[in-house]
C-alpha positions in Angstrom: 48.1 -44.1 -6.8 44.7 -42.7 -5.3 44.8 -39.7 -3.5 42.2 -38.5 -0.9 42.6 -34.6 0.3 41.2 -33.5 3.5 40.5 -29.8 3.9 39.0 -27.6 6.3 36.8 -24.2 6.5 35.4 -21.7 8.3 37.9 -22.3 11.7 40.9 -24.7 12.3 41.2 -27.2 14.6 38.1 -28.8 14.0 39.4 -32.2 13.9 40.8 -32.2 10.4 43.5 -34.9 11.5 41.4 -37.2 13.3 39.1 -37.5 10.2 41.8 -37.8 8.0 43.2 -40.5 10.2 39.7 -42.5 11.0 39.3 -42.1 6.7 42.8 -44.1 6.5 42.0 -46.3 8.9 38.9 -47.2 7.1 40.4 -48.1 3.8 43.2 -50.3 5.7 40.4 -52.2 7.3 39.7 -53.1 3.3 43.3 -54.5 2.9 44.4 -51.5 1.5 47.9 -50.3 1.9 47.7 -46.4 2.9 50.3 -44.2 3.3 49.7 -39.9 4.5 51.3 -36.6 4.2 50.3 -33.4 6.0 50.7 -30.2 4.5 52.1 -27.3 7.2 51.9 -23.7 5.1 54.3 -22.0 7.5 57.4 -20.9 7.1 59.2 -22.8 9.7 61.1 -25.7 8.3 60.2 -28.1 10.7 57.9 -28.0 14.0 61.2 -28.4 16.0 61.7 -24.9 17.2 58.0 -24.1 17.8 56.7 -23.7 21.4 54.6 -26.2 22.5 52.3 -23.8 24.8 51.4 -22.3 21.0 51.8 -25.0 18.8 51.0 -28.2 20.7 53.4 -31.3 21.1 56.8 -31.4 18.3 56.0 -35.5 16.9 59.2 -37.3 16.4 60.0 -40.6 13.6 62.0 -42.8 13.5 64.4 -40.9 11.3 64.7 -38.1 13.5 62.0 -35.4 11.9 60.6 -33.2 14.3 57.4 -33.1 12.8 53.3 -32.0 13.5 51.4 -33.4 16.0 49.1 -34.9 13.1 51.5 -37.4 12.1 51.1 -39.0 15.4 47.7 -39.3 14.8 48.2 -41.3 11.2 51.0 -43.3 12.8 48.9 -44.4 15.8 45.6 -45.4 13.5 47.3 -46.5 10.6 50.2 -48.7 12.8 52.7 -47.1 10.1 56.4 -45.2 9.9 56.3 -42.3 8.5 60.0 -40.3 7.5 60.1 -36.6 7.5 59.4 -35.7 4.3 55.9 -37.1 5.0 55.5 -33.5 6.2 55.4 -30.5 4.1 55.6 -27.3 5.1 56.2 -23.8 3.1 59.9 -23.6 4.8 61.0 -27.0 3.2 59.3 -26.2 0.2 60.5 -22.5 -0.2 64.3 -23.9 0.5 63.9 -26.5 -1.6 63.6 -24.0 -4.5 66.0 -21.2 -4.0 68.3 -24.5 -3.4 67.5 -25.3 -6.9 67.6 -21.6 -8.3 71.0 -21.1 -6.6 72.7 -24.0 -8.4 71.0 -22.6 -11.3 68.7 -25.3 -12.3 66.4 -23.1 -13.3 68.7 -21.7 -16.5 68.1 -18.3 -15.8 64.3 -18.3 -15.6 62.0 -15.6 -13.4 61.1 -18.0 -10.3 57.8 -17.8 -9.6 55.1 -19.3 -7.1 53.3 -21.0 -10.6 54.7 -23.1 -11.7 57.9 -23.6 -9.7 56.8 -23.6 -6.2 53.0 -25.5 -7.0 55.4 -28.2 -9.2 58.1 -28.6 -6.5 55.2 -29.3 -4.1 53.2 -31.2 -6.4 56.3 -33.4 -7.4 57.0 -34.3 -3.4 53.5 -35.2 -3.1 54.0 -37.7 -6.0 56.8 -39.1 -4.8 56.4 -39.6 -1.2 52.9 -40.8 -1.5 54.9 -44.1 -3.3 57.2 -44.5 -0.3 56.3 -48.0 1.6 55.6 -46.9 4.7 54.2 -50.5 6.6 55.2 -54.3 7.3 54.3 -55.1 3.4 57.0 -53.1 2.5 55.0 -52.4 -0.5 53.7 -48.9 -2.7 50.8 -47.7 -0.7 47.5 -48.0 -2.6 46.1 -44.6 -1.0 47.6 -41.6 0.2 45.8 -39.4 2.8 47.1 -35.8 2.3 45.7 -33.2 5.1 46.1 -29.3 4.0 46.5 -28.1 7.2 44.4 -24.5 8.4 41.6 -23.2 6.6 41.8 -23.2 2.6 41.9 -19.0 2.0 44.8 -18.7 4.4 47.5 -16.7 2.7 50.2 -19.3 3.4 48.3 -21.8 2.3 47.5 -20.7 -0.9 50.7 -22.0 -2.9 49.4 -25.3 -1.5 45.9 -25.2 -2.8 47.2 -24.0 -6.0 49.2 -27.0 -6.1 46.5 -29.6 -5.5 44.1 -27.4 -7.7 46.7 -28.5 -10.3 47.2 -32.0 -9.1 43.6 -33.0 -9.4 43.6 -32.6 -13.0 46.6 -34.4 -13.5 45.2 -37.8 -11.8 42.5 -39.8 -13.5 39.1 -38.6 -12.1 38.8 -42.2 -10.4 41.9 -41.3 -8.3 41.4 -38.1 -6.3 38.6 -37.4 -3.8 38.4 -34.6 -1.5 36.8 -34.6 2.7 36.3 -31.1 3.1 36.1 -30.2 7.0 33.7 -27.6 8.3 32.3 -26.3 11.5 28.2 -26.0 11.9 27.8 -23.6 14.7 24.7 -23.2 16.8 23.2 -20.0 17.8 20.3 -19.4 20.0 19.9 -23.4 19.4 19.7 -23.3 15.7 22.3 -25.1 13.5 23.5 -22.8 10.8 24.9 -24.3 7.9 26.0 -20.4 6.2 29.2 -20.6 7.1 29.9 -24.2 5.6 28.3 -22.6 2.6 30.3 -19.9 2.6 33.5 -21.9 3.0 32.4 -24.3 0.0 32.6 -21.7 -2.1 35.9 -20.4 -1.1 37.2 -24.0 -1.7 35.7 -23.8 -5.4 36.6 -20.4 -5.9 40.3 -21.6 -5.5 40.2 -24.5 -7.7 38.9 -27.3 -5.3 35.8 -29.2 -5.7 34.8 -31.2 -2.5 33.6 -35.0 -3.3 32.3 -35.1 0.8 31.3 -32.7 3.2 32.1 -33.8 6.8 30.3 -31.3 9.3 31.8 -31.0 12.4 29.1 -30.4 15.1 28.8 -30.5 19.0 25.4 -32.8 18.5 23.6 -34.9 15.9 22.9 -33.0 12.3 19.6 -32.5 12.2 18.2 -33.8 8.5 17.2 -30.2 7.8 20.5 -28.6 8.0 22.0 -31.6 5.9 19.3 -31.0 3.4 20.5 -27.4 3.2 24.0 -28.1 3.1 23.8 -30.4 0.5 21.2 -28.0 -1.8 23.3 -25.1 -1.3 26.7 -27.1 -1.5 25.4 -29.1 -5.3 26.3 -32.5 -3.2 24.1 -35.6 -2.4 22.9 -35.7 1.1 24.8 -39.0 1.4 27.7 -36.8 0.8 27.3 -34.9 3.6 28.8 -36.5 7.0 27.5 -35.9 10.3 30.8 -35.7 12.9 29.7 -35.0 16.1 31.4 -35.2 19.5 32.0 -38.5 20.3 32.7 -39.9 24.0 36.8 -40.8 22.5 38.1 -39.9 19.1 38.7 -43.3 18.8 35.0 -43.9 18.0 35.0 -41.6 15.0 36.3 -44.4 12.4 32.9 -46.0 13.7 30.8 -43.3 13.0 32.0 -42.5 9.6 31.7 -46.5 9.0 28.0 -45.6 9.9 27.2 -43.3 7.7 28.9 -45.2 4.2 32.4 -43.6 4.3 33.7 -46.7 3.1 31.1 -47.0 0.1 31.5 -43.6 -0.9 35.2 -43.6 -0.8 34.9 -47.3 -2.9 32.5 -45.6 -5.7 34.7 -42.1 -5.6 38.1 -43.8 -6.1 36.8 -46.7 -8.0 38.1 -49.3 -5.1 37.1 -52.6 -6.1 39.1 -52.8 -9.3 42.0 -52.6 -7.0 43.6 -56.5 -6.5 44.1 -57.0 -3.2 45.5 -60.2 -1.9 43.3 -62.5 1.0 45.7 -62.3 3.1 45.6 -58.1 3.4 41.9 -58.5 3.5 41.5 -60.8 6.7 44.2 -57.9 8.2 41.8 -55.7 7.7 39.0 -57.6 9.1 41.1 -58.2 12.1 42.4 -54.7 12.5 38.3 -53.6 12.7 37.2 -56.1 14.8 39.8 -55.6 17.1 39.3 -51.5 16.9 35.3 -51.9 17.6 35.9 -54.2 20.4 38.6 -52.0 21.8 36.5 -48.8 21.7 32.8 -49.5 21.6 32.7 -50.2 25.3 34.9 -47.3 26.8 31.7 -45.7 28.0 30.7 -48.2 29.4 34.0 -48.8 32.5 33.2 -48.1 36.0 36.4 -48.9 37.5 39.0 -45.4 36.9 42.7 -45.0 37.2 43.5 -41.9 38.5 46.9 -40.4 36.7 48.5 -37.0 37.7 50.8 -35.3 34.8 53.0 -32.7 36.1 53.7 -30.5 33.5 54.8 -27.2 33.3 53.3 -26.4 28.8 49.4 -27.1 30.0 48.0 -23.8 28.4 48.4 -25.6 25.3 45.9 -29.1 25.4 48.2 -30.4 22.7 51.4 -30.0 24.6 51.1 -33.5 25.5 49.0 -35.2 23.0 50.9 -38.1 22.6 51.6 -38.6 26.3 47.2 -38.4 26.9 47.1 -41.0 24.1 49.9 -43.6 25.4 47.7 -43.4 28.6 44.5 -44.1 27.2 45.9 -47.1 24.6 47.4 -48.4 28.1 43.6 -47.7 30.0 42.3 -49.2 27.1 44.0 -52.3 27.3 43.5 -52.7 31.0 40.0 -51.6 30.8 40.3 -48.7 33.1 37.9 -45.6 32.8 41.0 -43.2 32.2 40.7 -39.9 34.5 43.8 -37.1 34.2 44.5 -34.4 36.5 46.9 -32.0 34.9 49.4 -30.1 37.6 51.4 -27.0 37.0 54.7 -27.8 38.1 55.4 -24.3 39.6 52.2 -25.0 41.4 54.4 -27.8 43.9 57.1 -25.2 44.3 57.4 -23.5 47.6 57.2 -19.9 46.2 53.5 -20.4 44.6 52.7 -20.7 48.7 53.6 -17.0 49.2 52.0 -16.0 46.0 48.8 -18.2 45.5 48.4 -20.4 48.4 45.4 -21.7 47.0 47.1 -23.0 43.9 49.9 -24.5 45.9 47.8 -26.5 48.5 45.4 -27.5 45.2 48.3 -29.0 43.4 49.5 -31.3 46.8 46.3 -32.4 47.6 45.9 -33.6 43.9 49.1 -34.8 44.1 48.8 -36.9 47.4 45.3 -38.5 46.5 46.9 -39.7 42.9 47.3 -43.3 42.1 49.9 -42.4 39.7 52.3 -39.8 39.1 53.8 -38.9 35.6 56.1 -36.6 34.8 56.5 -35.7 31.2 59.5 -34.2 28.5 60.1 -30.5 28.9 63.1 -27.9 28.2 64.4 -25.1 30.5 64.4 -24.8 33.9 60.9 -23.0 35.0 58.8 -25.6 37.2 61.1 -28.4 37.4 61.8 -28.1 41.5 57.9 -29.0 41.4 58.9 -31.8 39.5 61.5 -32.9 41.8 59.1 -32.3 44.5 56.7 -34.5 42.7 59.4 -37.4 42.2 60.4 -37.3 45.7 56.4 -37.8 46.6 56.3 -40.6 44.7 59.4 -42.6 45.8 59.2 -42.1 49.2 55.2 -42.6 49.0 55.7 -46.2 46.9 53.1 -44.3 44.6 53.8 -45.3 40.8 55.9 -42.7 38.3 56.9 -42.5 35.3 59.5 -40.0 34.3 59.7 -39.4 30.6 62.8 -37.5 29.3 63.2 -34.8 31.5 61.0 -36.9 33.8 64.1 -39.2 34.4 66.2 -36.2 34.6 64.4 -35.2 37.6 63.7 -38.3 39.2 67.9 -38.5 39.1 68.6 -35.1 40.5 65.7 -35.8 43.7 67.7 -39.7 44.2 70.8 -37.4 44.7 69.9 -35.0 46.7 67.8 -37.3 48.9 69.1 -40.5 49.0 72.9 -39.8 47.8 73.3 -36.2 49.8 75.1 -34.7 46.9 74.8 -31.6 47.6 73.8 -28.4 45.3 74.5 -27.2 42.6 75.8 -30.3 41.8 72.4 -32.1 42.3 70.9 -30.3 39.5 71.1 -30.2 35.7 73.4 -27.8 33.5 70.4 -27.1 31.7 69.4 -25.3 35.0 72.4 -23.8 36.2 74.9 -23.6 33.6 78.0 -22.2 35.9 79.5 -25.1 36.1 79.9 -28.6 34.3 80.0 -30.9 37.3 76.2 -31.2 37.4 74.6 -34.7 38.3 72.9 -33.7 34.4 75.2 -33.0 31.8 74.8 -31.6 28.3 75.5 -33.9 25.4 78.7 -33.7 23.5 76.9 -32.9 20.0 74.5 -30.6 21.4 75.1 -26.9 19.6 73.8 -24.3 21.8 74.1 -22.0 19.5 71.4 -23.5 16.7 68.5 -24.9 17.9 66.9 -26.8 15.0 67.3 -30.4 14.8 70.7 -30.3 17.0 69.3 -32.8 19.7 69.8 -36.6 19.6 66.8 -37.6 17.4 64.7 -40.3 16.2 65.2 -44.2 16.8 67.8 -45.9 18.8 69.0 -48.8 20.3 68.7 -49.3 24.2 70.3 -52.6 26.0 69.1 -53.9 28.9 72.2 -54.6 31.3 72.9 -57.6 33.5 71.1 -59.0 36.3 67.8 -56.9 35.6 65.5 -59.8 35.5 63.9 -58.5 38.4 62.9 -55.5 36.1 59.1 -55.0 36.2 59.7 -52.7 32.7 62.0 -55.1 31.2 59.3 -58.0 31.4 56.9 -56.4 29.6 59.2 -56.0 26.9 60.2 -59.4 26.9 63.5 -61.2 28.7 64.5 -62.7 25.8 65.3 -59.4 24.0 68.3 -58.1 24.6 67.8 -54.6 23.3 64.8 -52.2 22.5 64.3 -49.4 20.0 62.9 -46.3 20.9 62.3 -42.7 19.6 64.9 -39.9 21.4 64.4 -36.1 21.6 66.7 -34.6 24.0 69.8 -32.5 24.7 70.8 -33.5 28.2 71.9 -36.7 29.7 72.8 -38.2 33.3 76.3 -37.1 34.3 78.9 -40.5 34.1 80.9 -39.5 37.0 77.7 -40.0 39.2 76.5 -43.3 38.0 78.3 -45.7 40.3 77.3 -43.4 43.6 73.5 -43.5 42.5 73.6 -47.0 41.6 75.4 -47.8 45.0 72.4 -46.4 46.7 69.7 -48.1 44.7 68.9 -46.3 41.8 69.8 -49.0 39.2 70.2 -47.9 35.5 69.0 -50.9 33.8 69.0 -49.8 30.3 72.0 -48.1 28.6 73.3 -47.1 25.0 75.4 -49.2 22.6 78.2 -47.8 24.4 76.9 -48.4 27.7 78.0 -44.6 28.3 74.4 -43.0 27.9 71.8 -43.6 30.9 68.5 -44.4 29.5 66.3 -46.4 31.8 66.2 -46.2 35.4 64.2 -48.8 37.7 64.0 -49.0 41.8 63.5 -52.4 43.0 61.8 -52.0 45.9 59.3 -49.8 44.4 55.7 -50.6 43.1 56.8 -49.0 40.3 59.4 -45.9 39.9 60.3 -46.0 36.6 62.2 -43.4 34.0 63.0 -43.5 30.6 65.5 -41.0 28.7 63.4 -42.1 25.2 60.1 -40.7 25.0 58.1 -44.2 24.2 54.8 -42.2 23.6 56.0 -41.7 20.0 55.7 -45.5 19.4 52.1 -46.3 21.0 49.6 -47.4 19.4 46.0 -48.0 19.9 46.1 -51.6 19.3 49.5 -52.1 21.0 50.2 -50.0 23.8 53.7 -48.5 24.8 55.4 -51.0 27.3 56.1 -48.1 29.9 53.0 -46.5 29.7 51.1 -50.0 29.9 53.2 -50.9 33.1 52.8 -47.8 34.7 49.0 -47.8 34.2 48.6 -51.3 35.3 50.6 -50.5 38.5 48.6 -47.4 39.1 45.7 -49.7 38.5 46.7 -52.6 41.1 47.6 -55.3 38.3 50.7 -55.0 37.1 51.2 -58.5 38.5 48.9 -59.6 36.1 50.6 -57.9 32.9 53.7 -58.6 33.6 53.2 -62.8 34.8 55.6 -61.7 38.0 53.4 -63.0 40.4 51.2 -65.0 38.4 51.0 -67.3 35.6 53.9 -67.4 33.3 53.4 -66.3 30.1 50.7 -63.4 30.3 47.2 -63.2 31.5 43.7 -63.1 30.2 42.3 -59.6 30.7 38.4 -59.4 31.2 36.9 -57.0 28.9 33.6 -55.1 29.4 31.6 -57.8 31.0 29.5 -57.0 27.7 29.9 -60.4 26.1 33.1 -59.5 24.0 35.3 -61.8 24.9 38.9 -61.7 26.8 42.0 -59.6 25.6 44.9 -62.0 25.9 47.8 -59.7 27.1 50.2 -61.7 25.1 53.9 -60.9 27.3 57.2 -61.9 26.8 58.3 -59.5 24.0 55.5 -60.7 21.8 53.1 -58.4 20.3 50.1 -58.1 22.3 47.1 -59.5 20.1 43.5 -60.0 20.6 
């Protein structure tokens, strides 16, 4: 097993996850099998109970694991399927060690950070790194380990100590470290001193970086590179300049241009690994496709403008997977994506009394949008604004996509406006728990006294219902598919008692769970695109394989849905022109096949 450790210094949030994902992608283009582990040095057992306004989104895996959002980057870039054990938190480690101590596994010894906590971390890494994560079902060749936070944080010291022990326990050519640092600009001058001090702190902790990735807003000056190399005792070519790019998807290309592949190959002796011709060919295909998709993004001129009506807009990462899925779909449709973020509370009448300017601006953004998206969320705050957005999209025939809560508010809006269901019944039990007679109700397995891990989580099946061949969304998944699998994260669902009344008025539940009791997908037949899904399709969206609900939504907003689905066009698909720079055609294979180039 080869390990690539990506650590950070100076400040957090400088893009370790993107750099780690990009390094993994470059390894995969060589034909290697790549896995990844994210280390989060907080005491939470997982990210499930964290406030998205502070921590960013909670990413959900196939096995129902609620994990850090960086695991989403790994899955999107590397097209792999991870498990909850690929996210290590200090809470998980302490819980496991304490459980072992209570069982008497330590035979009366004093349980200490070293060697018991550090030993548990090492064992966890070595075990999880070997778990197959891709379609080969084989043990990975390389594991990317991202150490969250910055080296020197008190919470992260047990992990730093464990990694410092892991390195000498591996053969010299089986472990390398990339340290990500930040180069500030003060009065126009690039300052290397913070990076020098960060490298000193890393080395004093027992780790020795092989490469230094310097984050900067503009290209790194040669004098700065020379100074960092000299004072950090690394060759000049081991200092990588990771400047801001028009798109994060271009970071792998930037790193490739700075010879990251040869540097990793020489350090880890990757040329000694046996790679099958089939995997080499697949890797070359991935790289060619990636470059084709991403290099022309800055030359796109036709735009598609989406309004995202959310309630966690204070934190840019709250809807990270949603925005990434929109980007994937826009790239496939060869459109420049413009996202306007509208605070759901600003659409509510109460805001007109307190902040008229915000109210009218939000209403203007909503009324001029070519597509409206309402993502998931929890609690009643801002939901009346979301309902107003769903009402506008339905009545004005604006393409609409509702995810989880976004589907539920669309059902509530339809119940109020079309079915004339009176208040408070036309609401959610989540917003008004005075009575269980609500259009949206709590699921039986929801435990109100314990929040962590009690939702309906992970990969679940959705079965298409009879007489739904007309569905635009189903056409994207493939009419021959009787069921699909998507990831879920929710506590509330549509009340079965109201299904007949809703369907009689035209709100079709085209997808249900295996029992036929839980509503999974809604769609309006006489609308350009009005779709709501109870699952979270953004968790399975990939750069090279966009999520079908997002792809259909963007295509509808761009006025090209008929071409994408084949409805109203040729059967079986359509060829979409790229950016006009001689890069060929993108063949959008539909009817359930994987979209390929």
